[in-house]
N, C-alpha and C positions, 0 to 999 in steps of 0.2 A: 855341257856348256854352262859354266858358272855364271851366276847373275851378279855382276859387279855393281857397286854403288859409287857414285861420285862423292866428293868431299862435301858438297852442299847437301846431298841426300842424307849422309851420315850425321851432319850437324842438325838437320831438321828432325831426324829420328830421335836424336838425343834430347831435343827440346820437347817433342810431342810425347815420347814414351819415357816420362820422368819417373820419379820415385814411387808415385802412387801406382802406376802401371806395373812396375817391377814387383812391388809388394803384393799386389792383387794377383799377378801372374803366378807367384809362388804359392799363394793360397789356393788358386784354381788348380794348380798341379797336384797339391796334396788332396784336394777334394776329389779329383778324378781317380786317384789311386792307381795310376798306371793304365787306366782304361780310356779309350776314346769315348767322349761324351756324345758323339754322333751315332756310332754303330755299336758301342758297348764292348768291342773286342779289345783284348790286351795287345798293345803294340809297343815296340821299343822306342819309337820316336813319336812324341806328341808335340803339336804346335799350338800355341795360344792363339785364339781367334776371337774377334769381337762379334757377338751375336747380331747387334745392330751396326750398320755401316758407319764408320767414323769419317767418311769422306765429306759429309755435309754437316755443318755446324761444329760446335766444340766437341772434342773427343770425350767419350764416356768410357773411362777406364775402371768403372765400378766392378766389383766382384760379380754382381748379377749379370753384367754384360759380357763377361769373359767365359770361354769354354775351351777345353783342350780337345783338339781333333787330331786324328792320325794323319801322318804325312810321311812321304818317303817310300823307299823300296820295301816291298813285302807287306804293304798296308792297303787298305781300301781306298786311300787317298781322299778321305772325307774333307780335309782342309782345301785341297786343290779344287774339288768339285764345288764347294761352297763359294770359294773365291771366284771361280769361273761363272757361277750362276748370278753373282751380284755385279758383274761387269767391271771387275778390277779393284773395287773398293777405294782405299786411300790413294792408290796410284792412278786412279782413273784420269786425272789431268795429264798424265804422261803416256797415255795409251799409244800415241804415235811413235814414241821412242822404245817402249817395252816390246819384246817379242811376244807372240801369242802365248796365252797361258798353257796351251797344249805343248808348245815347244819348251817353255821354261820347266815344266814338270815332267818331261819325258825321262824316265829312268831306264 
């Protein structure tokens, strides 16, 4: 079940995740060197994650706040577990529209 975004969601993401985030995400990816910064295992798919929740207050896209976590099939799913433990993070305001994290991440 793919997770589709509305045009408003895509526009909001383009504003929130601007050039600073994209530059620091690339630096975090190089820093990780192909390894998950949560479990330390090498995985083919790493996803950039904010250590501190960006749902409250202004977003902090500094390099110190970004980490690369494994996600997807064949991984430990560190990113999915962290997102589930923090209650949805940035999307917590849309919890009623989003399917449960367990349904979104079922591979």
